[in-house]
N, CA, C and O atoms as a DFTB+ gen file, in Angstrom:
600 C
 N C O
     1  1       0.842      -1.173       0.000
     2  2       0.000       0.000       0.000
     3  2       0.890       1.241       0.000
     4  3       1.823       1.347       0.797
     5  1       0.602       2.149      -0.875
     6  2       1.386       3.366      -0.991
     7  2       0.756       4.465      -0.133
     8  3      -0.460       4.657      -0.146
     9  1       1.598       5.179       0.610
    10  2       1.121       6.297       1.422
    11  2       0.979       7.520       0.543
    12  3       1.920       7.916      -0.144
    13  1      -0.189       8.111       0.567
    14  2      -0.437       9.321      -0.210
    15  2      -0.722      10.448       0.776
    16  3      -1.761      10.448       1.437
    17  1       0.203      11.416       0.877
    18  2      -0.053      12.528       1.793
    19  2      -1.237      13.353       1.318
    20  3      -1.496      13.461       0.119
    21  1      -1.945      13.928       2.265
    22  2      -3.074      14.758       1.892
    23  2      -3.007      16.071       2.651
    24  3      -2.505      16.142       3.773
    25  1      -3.512      17.079       2.027
    26  2      -3.612      18.386       2.655
    27  2      -5.079      18.662       2.868
    28  3      -5.890      18.508       1.956
    29  1      -5.413      19.065       4.058
    30  2      -6.795      19.357       4.373
    31  2      -6.949      20.863       4.498
    32  3      -6.305      21.485       5.343
    33  1      -7.788      21.447       3.671
    34  2      -8.092      22.870       3.758
    35  2      -9.263      23.028       4.723
    36  3     -10.327      22.444       4.516
    37  1      -9.070      23.793       5.746
    38  2     -10.117      24.003       6.734
    39  2     -10.340      25.493       6.889
    40  3      -9.442      26.210       7.327
    41  1     -11.511      25.964       6.539
    42  2     -11.873      27.346       6.820
    43  2     -12.317      27.391       8.261
    44  3     -13.139      26.583       8.693
    45  1     -11.779      28.328       9.000
    46  2     -12.146      28.443      10.404
    47  2     -13.640      28.664      10.531
    48  3     -14.315      27.972      11.293
    49  1     -14.143      29.607       9.800
    50  2     -15.568      29.875       9.711
    51  2     -15.742      30.890       8.594
    52  3     -14.772      31.499       8.143
    53  1     -16.944      31.067       8.161
    54  2     -17.186      31.935       7.005
    55  2     -16.678      33.353       7.230
    56  3     -16.181      33.975       6.291
    57  1     -16.787      33.875       8.430
    58  2     -16.410      35.252       8.710
    59  2     -14.925      35.487       8.901
    60  3     -14.528      36.610       9.211
    61  1     -14.094      34.478       8.728
    62  2     -12.651      34.639       8.909
    63  2     -11.986      35.096       7.617
    64  3     -10.761      35.056       7.504
    65  1     -12.780      35.528       6.643
    66  2     -12.304      36.061       5.369
    67  2     -11.448      35.054       4.605
    68  3     -10.540      35.444       3.871
    69  1     -11.730      33.772       4.771
    70  2     -11.041      32.743       4.012
    71  2      -9.595      32.526       4.391
    72  3      -8.903      31.753       3.729
    73  1      -9.113      33.182       5.434
    74  2      -7.719      33.037       5.841
    75  2      -7.572      31.906       6.849
    76  3      -8.491      31.603       7.610
    77  1      -6.419      31.302       6.836
    78  2      -6.099      30.274       7.814
    79  2      -5.573      30.931       9.088
    80  3      -5.068      32.053       9.062
    81  1      -5.700      30.224      10.182
    82  2      -5.070      30.659      11.425
    83  2      -3.567      30.529      11.213
    84  3      -3.086      29.494      10.750
    85  1      -2.828      31.583      11.553
    86  2      -1.362      31.576      11.420
    87  2      -0.755      31.412      12.807
    88  3      -1.028      32.199      13.713
    89  1       0.074      30.380      12.964
    90  2       0.656      30.054      14.263
    91  2       2.172      29.978      14.143
    92  3       2.707      29.342      13.234
    93  1       2.850      30.633      15.069
    94  2       4.305      30.522      15.161
    95  2       4.620      29.565      16.305
    96  3       4.148      29.761      17.425
    97  1       5.403      28.545      16.035
    98  2       5.834      27.583      17.057
    99  2       7.312      27.842      17.322
   100  3       8.115      27.947      16.395
   101  1       7.659      27.945      18.616
   102  2       9.026      28.320      18.977
   103  2       9.572      27.474      20.126
   104  3       8.832      26.960      20.964
   105  1      10.887      27.355      20.128
   106  2      11.644      26.758      21.234
   107  2      12.535      27.859      21.774
   108  3      13.389      28.386      21.062
   109  1      12.332      28.204      23.035
   110  2      13.047      29.350      23.603
   111  2      14.196      28.927      24.503
   112  3      14.225      27.815      25.031
   113  1      15.129      29.833      24.662
   114  2      16.239      29.614      25.583
   115  2      17.170      28.514      25.111
   116  3      17.397      28.340      23.914
   117  1      17.700      27.777      26.066
   118  2      18.679      26.735      25.762
   119  2      18.054      25.384      25.447
   120  3      18.764      24.401      25.235
   121  1      16.749      25.338      25.418
   122  2      16.030      24.088      25.177
   123  2      16.213      23.652      23.726
   124  3      15.749      24.327      22.807
   125  1      16.883      22.534      23.526
   126  2      17.129      22.042      22.181
   127  2      16.315      20.818      21.812
   128  3      16.524      20.237      20.747
   129  1      15.390      20.415      22.671
   130  2      14.561      19.232      22.409
   131  2      13.353      19.657      21.591
   132  3      12.383      20.186      22.133
   133  1      13.412      19.427      20.294
   134  2      12.381      19.986      19.430
   135  2      11.453      18.982      18.762
   136  3      10.618      19.373      17.945
   137  1      11.574      17.713      19.083
   138  2      10.712      16.728      18.426
   139  2       9.236      17.027      18.672
   140  3       8.429      16.984      17.743
   141  1       8.881      17.332      19.925
   142  2       7.487      17.632      20.261
   143  2       6.980      18.856      19.524
   144  3       5.850      18.862      19.035
   145  1       7.803      19.894      19.439
   146  2       7.401      21.114      18.734
   147  2       7.155      20.818      17.257
   148  3       6.227      21.366      16.663
   149  1       7.961      19.977      16.674
   150  2       7.778      19.620      15.264
   151  2       6.510      18.798      15.062
   152  3       5.819      18.961      14.056
   153  1       6.202      17.916      16.010
   154  2       4.966      17.123      15.932
   155  2       3.753      18.039      16.037
   156  3       2.787      17.884      15.291
   157  1       3.804      18.996      16.966
   158  2       2.706      19.954      17.117
   159  2       2.553      20.787      15.840
   160  3       1.438      20.997      15.361
   161  1       3.667      21.253      15.299
   162  2       3.617      22.044      14.070
   163  2       2.952      21.250      12.945
   164  3       2.129      21.792      12.206
   165  1       3.300      19.985      12.814
   166  2       2.691      19.153      11.767
   167  2       1.201      18.947      12.020
   168  3       0.405      18.977      11.081
   169  1       0.820      18.740      13.267
   170  2      -0.599      18.540      13.596
   171  2      -1.408      19.800      13.293
   172  3      -2.515      19.715      12.762
   173  1      -0.862      20.956      13.627
   174  2      -1.567      22.203      13.341
   175  2      -1.690      22.414      11.836
   176  3      -2.736      22.838      11.345
   177  1      -0.620      22.118      11.110
   178  2      -0.663      22.222       9.646
   179  2      -1.723      21.282       9.079
   180  3      -2.514      21.669       8.219
   181  1      -1.729      20.038       9.571
   182  2      -2.715      19.066       9.097
   183  2      -4.132      19.461       9.506
   184  3      -5.105      19.040       8.880
   185  1      -4.243      20.268      10.555
   186  2      -5.534      20.776      10.997
   187  2      -5.984      22.010      10.236
   188  3      -7.007      22.607      10.572
   189  1      -5.230      22.401       9.212
   190  2      -5.643      23.493       8.350
   191  2      -5.035      24.842       8.667
   192  3      -5.476      25.858       8.127
   193  1      -4.032      24.876       9.530
   194  2      -3.426      26.151       9.904
   195  2      -2.114      26.363       9.169
   196  3      -1.468      25.416       8.722
   197  1      -1.737      27.630       9.054
   198  2      -0.410      27.974       8.548
   199  2       0.524      27.986       9.740
   200  3       0.220      28.602      10.761
   201  1       1.658      27.313       9.624
   202  2       2.583      27.192      10.756
   203  2       3.963      27.676      10.359
   204  3       4.489      27.316       9.306
   205  1       4.540      28.499      11.221
   206  2       5.912      28.963      11.062
   207  2       6.671      28.392      12.246
   208  3       6.284      28.618      13.393
   209  1       7.744      27.655      11.991
   210  2       8.554      27.083      13.062
   211  2       9.891      27.812      13.103
   212  3      10.586      27.898      12.091
   213  1      10.252      28.340      14.281
   214  2      11.452      29.166      14.386
   215  2      12.734      28.368      14.543
   216  3      13.822      28.891      14.305
   217  1      12.619      27.114      14.940
   218  2      13.817      26.357      15.278
   219  2      14.124      26.491      16.762
   220  3      13.351      27.085      17.514
   221  1      15.247      25.938      17.175
   222  2      15.582      25.883      18.603
   223  2      16.422      27.074      19.047
   224  3      17.012      27.802      18.249
   225  1      16.440      27.227      20.367
   226  2      17.313      28.191      21.064
   227  2      17.096      29.637      20.635
   228  3      18.053      30.364      20.371
   229  1      15.855      30.040      20.569
   230  2      15.525      31.422      20.210
   231  2      15.260      32.231      21.473
   232  3      14.715      31.719      22.451
   233  1      15.646      33.484      21.440
   234  2      15.391      34.374      22.574
   235  2      13.942      34.856      22.500
   236  3      13.338      34.838      21.428
   237  1      13.384      35.284      23.626
   238  2      12.036      35.858      23.583
   239  2      11.930      37.010      22.588
   240  3      10.905      37.159      21.922
   241  1      12.975      37.823      22.480
   242  2      12.964      38.940      21.537
   243  2      12.856      38.456      20.092
   244  3      12.104      39.022      19.298
   245  1      13.600      37.419      19.756
   246  2      13.558      36.871      18.397
   247  2      12.189      36.262      18.109
   248  3      11.656      36.416      17.010
   249  1      11.626      35.576      19.090
   250  2      10.302      34.953      18.918
   251  2       9.245      36.017      18.650
   252  3       8.448      35.884      17.722
   253  1       9.236      37.070      19.458
   254  2       8.229      38.117      19.303
   255  2       8.428      38.873      17.988
   256  3       7.452      39.201      17.314
   257  1       9.653      39.147      17.623
   258  2       9.910      39.830      16.354
   259  2       9.448      38.979      15.172
   260  3       8.860      39.502      14.226
   261  1       9.710      37.678      15.222
   262  2       9.257      36.782      14.152
   263  2       7.730      36.752      14.090
   264  3       7.149      36.774      13.005
   265  1       7.086      36.703      15.252
   266  2       5.621      36.691      15.301
   267  2       5.054      37.974      14.708
   268  3       4.050      37.944      13.996
   269  1       5.690      39.081      14.997
   270  2       5.254      40.373      14.478
   271  2       5.431      40.431      12.954
   272  3       4.527      40.849      12.230
   273  1       6.589      40.011      12.489
   274  2       6.869      40.031      11.048
   275  2       5.970      39.079      10.274
   276  3       5.570      39.375       9.148
   277  1       5.654      37.949      10.869
   278  2       4.826      36.942      10.190
   279  2       3.335      37.200      10.350
   280  3       2.517      36.501       9.753
   281  1       2.974      38.207      11.158
   282  2       1.575      38.580      11.368
   283  2       0.735      37.366      11.793
   284  3      -0.287      37.050      11.186
   285  1       1.198      36.706      12.849
   286  2       0.525      35.491      13.304
   287  2      -0.651      35.806      14.215
   288  3      -0.746      36.888      14.794
   289  1      -1.543      34.827      14.326
   290  2      -2.672      34.911      15.248
   291  2      -2.320      34.332      16.606
   292  3      -2.925      34.693      17.616
   293  1      -1.334      33.427      16.633
   294  2      -0.973      32.749      17.877
   295  2       0.511      32.402      17.886
   296  3       1.126      32.158      16.847
   297  1       1.063      32.388      19.100
   298  2       2.443      31.968      19.325
   299  2       2.388      30.797      20.299
   300  3       1.825      30.909      21.388
   301  1       2.976      29.679      19.897
   302  2       3.049      28.504      20.755
   303  2       4.495      28.231      21.131
   304  3       5.357      28.110      20.260
   305  1       4.758      28.136      22.422
   306  2       6.119      27.888      22.895
   307  2       6.171      26.518      23.550
   308  3       5.333      26.173      24.383
   309  1       7.169      25.752      23.154
   310  2       7.441      24.458      23.765
   311  2       8.562      24.643      24.780
   312  3       9.640      25.136      24.447
   313  1       8.297      24.243      26.025
   314  2       9.280      24.442      27.083
   315  2       9.523      23.138      27.842
   316  3       8.652      22.638      28.554
   317  1      10.713      22.613      27.669
   318  2      11.092      21.383      28.369
   319  2      12.283      21.600      29.289
   320  3      12.774      20.650      29.899
   321  1      12.752      22.834      29.396
   322  2      13.998      23.100      30.117
   323  2      13.807      23.568      31.554
   324  3      14.783      23.712      32.289
   325  1      12.569      23.808      31.962
   326  2      12.318      24.315      33.306
   327  2      12.350      25.829      33.391
   328  3      12.245      26.381      34.486
   329  1      12.492      26.508      32.273
   330  2      12.573      27.967      32.264
   331  2      11.228      28.626      31.953
   332  3      11.180      29.813      31.631
   333  1      10.154      27.872      32.046
   334  2       8.835      28.375      31.650
   335  2       8.382      29.597      32.444
   336  3       7.664      30.438      31.904
   337  1       8.780      29.719      33.705
   338  2       8.349      30.863      34.518
   339  2       9.127      32.132      34.166
   340  3       8.773      33.224      34.611
   341  1      10.162      31.990      33.385
   342  2      10.908      33.145      32.883
   343  2      10.512      33.452      31.450
   344  3      10.252      34.606      31.108
   345  1      10.466      32.426      30.612
   346  2      10.258      32.615      29.179
   347  2       8.849      33.099      28.845
   348  3       8.692      34.088      28.130
   349  1       7.826      32.417      29.352
   350  2       6.459      32.814      29.000
   351  2       6.137      34.253      29.420
   352  3       5.614      35.017      28.609
   353  1       6.439      34.646      30.679
   354  2       6.157      36.049      31.053
   355  2       6.952      37.062      30.220
   356  3       6.438      38.133      29.897
   357  1       8.190      36.732      29.873
   358  2       9.010      37.641      29.062
   359  2       8.409      37.798      27.665
   360  3       8.301      38.915      27.159
   361  1       8.021      36.693      27.045
   362  2       7.410      36.760      25.713
   363  2       6.108      37.549      25.787
   364  3       5.847      38.385      24.922
   365  1       5.291      37.297      26.801
   366  2       4.028      38.012      26.944
   367  2       4.259      39.514      27.106
   368  3       3.558      40.318      26.492
   369  1       5.231      39.895      27.923
   370  2       5.547      41.320      28.129
   371  2       6.007      41.971      26.828
   372  3       5.597      43.087      26.509
   373  1       6.854      41.275      26.081
   374  2       7.330      41.814      24.804
   375  2       6.182      41.946      23.794
   376  3       6.125      42.911      23.033
   377  1       5.278      40.974      23.795
   378  2       4.123      41.042      22.903
   379  2       3.271      42.263      23.243
   380  3       2.808      42.972      22.349
   381  1       3.070      42.502      24.525
   382  2       2.279      43.668      24.940
   383  2       2.979      44.965      24.545
   384  3       2.332      45.911      24.096
   385  1       4.306      45.008      24.713
   386  2       5.078      46.195      24.303
   387  2       4.888      46.509      22.826
   388  3       4.835      47.673      22.429
   389  1       4.788      45.455      22.017
   390  2       4.668      45.619      20.561
   391  2       3.215      45.777      20.110
   392  3       2.938      45.846      18.913
   393  1       2.285      45.834      21.073
   394  2       0.876      46.004      20.725
   395  2       0.218      44.762      20.177
   396  3      -0.759      44.854      19.434
   397  1       0.733      43.603      20.530
   398  2       0.213      42.338      20.021
   399  2      -0.808      41.736      20.993
   400  3      -0.768      40.543      21.291
   401  1      -1.711      42.570      21.476
   402  2      -2.692      42.128      22.467
   403  2      -3.702      41.135      21.904
   404  3      -4.334      40.398      22.661
   405  1      -3.856      41.110      20.593
   406  2      -4.813      40.206      19.966
   407  2      -4.182      38.874      19.552
   408  3      -4.852      38.038      18.945
   409  1      -2.909      38.670      19.871
   410  2      -2.214      37.434      19.521
   411  2      -2.202      36.516      20.746
   412  3      -1.783      36.915      21.833
   413  1      -2.663      35.295      20.552
   414  2      -2.712      34.303      21.630
   415  2      -1.323      33.745      21.891
   416  3      -0.618      33.363      20.958
   417  1      -0.925      33.698      23.162
   418  2       0.292      33.006      23.573
   419  2      -0.132      31.756      24.317
   420  3      -0.808      31.835      25.343
   421  1       0.264      30.607      23.804
   422  2      -0.049      29.321      24.426
   423  2       1.202      28.472      24.373
   424  3       2.234      28.922      23.875
   425  1       1.129      27.256      24.874
   426  2       2.316      26.421      24.801
   427  2       2.143      25.089      25.475
   428  3       1.037      24.585      25.670
   429  1       3.287      24.543      25.822
   430  2       3.260      23.251      26.470
   431  2       4.653      22.794      26.827
   432  3       5.655      23.444      26.532
   433  1       4.671      21.654      27.470
   434  2       5.934      21.082      27.892
   435  2       5.804      20.479      29.276
   436  3       4.712      20.131      29.725
   437  1       6.918      20.367      29.929
   438  2       6.930      19.814      31.280
   439  2       6.799      20.993      32.242
   440  3       7.784      21.618      32.634
   441  1       5.560      21.270      32.602
   442  2       5.239      22.425      33.437
   443  2       4.340      21.947      34.572
   444  3       3.271      21.395      34.313
   445  1       4.750      22.147      35.823
   446  2       3.917      21.727      36.954
   447  2       2.578      22.468      36.980
   448  3       2.490      23.616      36.543
   449  1       1.549      21.813      37.487
   450  2       0.205      22.389      37.503
   451  2       0.153      23.741      38.205
   452  3      -0.530      24.649      37.732
   453  1       0.858      23.896      39.324
   454  2       0.804      25.184      40.026
   455  2       1.433      26.308      39.188
   456  3       1.013      27.461      39.290
   457  1       2.420      25.986      38.375
   458  2       2.996      26.983      37.471
   459  2       2.049      27.287      36.315
   460  3       1.957      28.429      35.863
   461  1       1.347      26.264      35.840
   462  2       0.357      26.470      34.775
   463  2      -0.696      27.467      35.249
   464  3      -1.078      28.378      34.514
   465  1      -1.157      27.287      36.473
   466  2      -2.178      28.189      37.019
   467  2      -1.648      29.622      37.112
   468  3      -2.366      30.568      36.787
   469  1      -0.401      29.789      37.553
   470  2       0.198      31.132      37.641
   471  2       0.316      31.762      36.251
   472  3      -0.024      32.931      36.064
   473  1       0.795      30.993      35.291
   474  2       0.960      31.511      33.932
   475  2      -0.384      31.859      33.308
   476  3      -0.509      32.885      32.639
   477  1      -1.392      31.016      33.520
   478  2      -2.731      31.315      33.007
   479  2      -3.275      32.608      33.613
   480  3      -3.918      33.399      32.923
   481  1      -3.015      32.819      34.904
   482  2      -3.515      34.036      35.563
   483  2      -2.837      35.299      35.032
   484  3      -3.366      36.400      35.185
   485  1      -1.667      35.141      34.410
   486  2      -0.967      36.280      33.794
   487  2      -1.538      36.627      32.419
   488  3      -1.240      37.686      31.866
   489  1      -2.351      35.737      31.878
   490  2      -2.927      35.986      30.561
   491  2      -2.417      35.056      29.481
   492  3      -2.711      35.249      28.301
   493  1      -1.656      34.051      29.874
   494  2      -1.158      33.077      28.908
   495  2      -2.244      32.021      28.710
   496  3      -2.871      31.569      29.668
   497  1      -2.453      31.641      27.460
   498  2      -3.499      30.677      27.127
   499  2      -3.187      29.285      27.651
   500  3      -2.348      29.109      28.535
   501  1      -3.860      28.328      27.106
   502  2      -3.741      26.946      27.568
   503  2      -2.316      26.436      27.418
   504  3      -1.638      26.705      26.426
   505  1      -1.881      25.695      28.429
   506  2      -0.565      25.065      28.425
   507  2      -0.775      23.554      28.478
   508  3      -1.365      23.026      29.421
   509  1      -0.289      22.882      27.463
   510  2      -0.491      21.449      27.319
   511  2       0.695      20.699      27.915
   512  3       1.845      21.106      27.751
   513  1       0.409      19.619      28.594
   514  2       1.465      18.808      29.195
   515  2       1.621      17.511      28.402
   516  3       0.778      17.187      27.565
   517  1       2.698      16.772      28.664
   518  2       2.900      15.519      27.929
   519  2       1.659      14.627      27.996
   520  3       1.042      14.462      29.048
   521  1       1.321      14.070      26.860
   522  2       0.153      13.202      26.772
   523  2      -1.053      13.891      26.159
   524  3      -2.040      13.232      25.831
   525  1      -0.988      15.204      25.999
   526  2      -2.100      15.914      25.350
   527  2      -2.225      15.418      23.915
   528  3      -1.225      15.170      23.242
   529  1      -3.449      15.279      23.462
   530  2      -3.640      14.780      22.097
   531  2      -3.521      15.922      21.097
   532  3      -3.807      17.078      21.408
   533  1      -3.104      15.577      19.920
   534  2      -2.983      16.569      18.855
   535  2      -4.358      17.148      18.524
   536  3      -4.481      18.335      18.226
   537  1      -5.372      16.319      18.578
   538  2      -6.732      16.775      18.300
   539  2      -7.145      17.837      19.317
   540  3      -7.767      18.837      18.960
   541  1      -6.796      17.615      20.584
   542  2      -7.121      18.573      21.640
   543  2      -6.467      19.933      21.368
   544  3      -7.091      20.976      21.562
   545  1      -5.225      19.916      20.924
   546  2      -4.497      21.158      20.675
   547  2      -5.078      21.889      19.463
   548  3      -5.292      23.100      19.514
   549  1      -5.331      21.164      18.383
   550  2      -5.932      21.761      17.194
   551  2      -7.308      22.325      17.534
   552  3      -7.627      23.453      17.159
   553  1      -8.122      21.546      18.242
   554  2      -9.464      22.001      18.610
   555  2      -9.415      23.231      19.508
   556  3     -10.260      24.118      19.388
   557  1      -8.438      23.294      20.405
   558  2      -8.302      24.460      21.282
   559  2      -8.123      25.734      20.461
   560  3      -8.800      26.734      20.696
   561  1      -7.214      25.689      19.505
   562  2      -6.964      26.881      18.695
   563  2      -8.176      27.247      17.839
   564  3      -8.536      28.421      17.749
   565  1      -8.796      26.270      17.221
   566  2      -9.967      26.561      16.395
   567  2     -11.084      27.157      17.244
   568  3     -11.704      28.144      16.849
   569  1     -11.339      26.573      18.390
   570  2     -12.391      27.071      19.273
   571  2     -12.049      28.461      19.787
   572  3     -12.914      29.336      19.834
   573  1     -10.801      28.669      20.172
   574  2     -10.364      29.974      20.664
   575  2     -10.676      31.062      19.646
   576  3     -11.236      32.100      19.998
   577  1     -10.319      30.833      18.392
   578  2     -10.520      31.861      17.380
   579  2     -11.964      31.956      16.924
   580  3     -12.403      33.039      16.536
   581  1     -12.718      30.870      16.955
   582  2     -14.131      30.937      16.628
   583  2     -14.868      31.829      17.617
   584  3     -15.709      32.634      17.217
   585  1     -14.562      31.696      18.899
   586  2     -15.269      32.471      19.910
   587  2     -14.831      33.927      19.905
   588  3     -15.626      34.798      20.259
   589  1     -13.621      34.216      19.524
   590  2     -13.132      35.597      19.542
   591  2     -13.382      36.357      18.251
   592  3     -13.420      37.587      18.247
   593  1     -13.548      35.643      17.178
   594  2     -13.736      36.303      15.890
   595  2     -15.177      36.261      15.419
   596  3     -15.487      36.623      14.284
   597  1     -16.055      35.813      16.311
   598  2     -17.486      35.700      15.934
   599  2     -18.124      37.060      15.783
   600  3     -19.311      37.154      15.473
């Protein structure tokens, strides 16, 4: 049996002007473990989104500048290094400085529940932990933008 790749075009909803959700996926700081970020990027792409992947070891400044230049709707950060309480707040602050209040910051990685709650209270979106399904992540973004762009 031959594998035939397929591309699925998904309109978020009629009122989204036919555009796809644009998501930047990033690995910040010294974290070089990028397999999960690449899997997420592929799942989002297969879910009908445009995905920009920055690669590993990017500074918060580089991530925010790339998000600004790419005019993304969301920034997803993968954090496996334990620096999540530094990186997420820094990226969020830089996004606010640049007037990117309408851009969702979300992410995932090895993040303790009490830290997830603190980060969420700062205004950071959903943070996925190991074992989250790709469908759950894709559905989160679609639902997030459906409710905000209605």
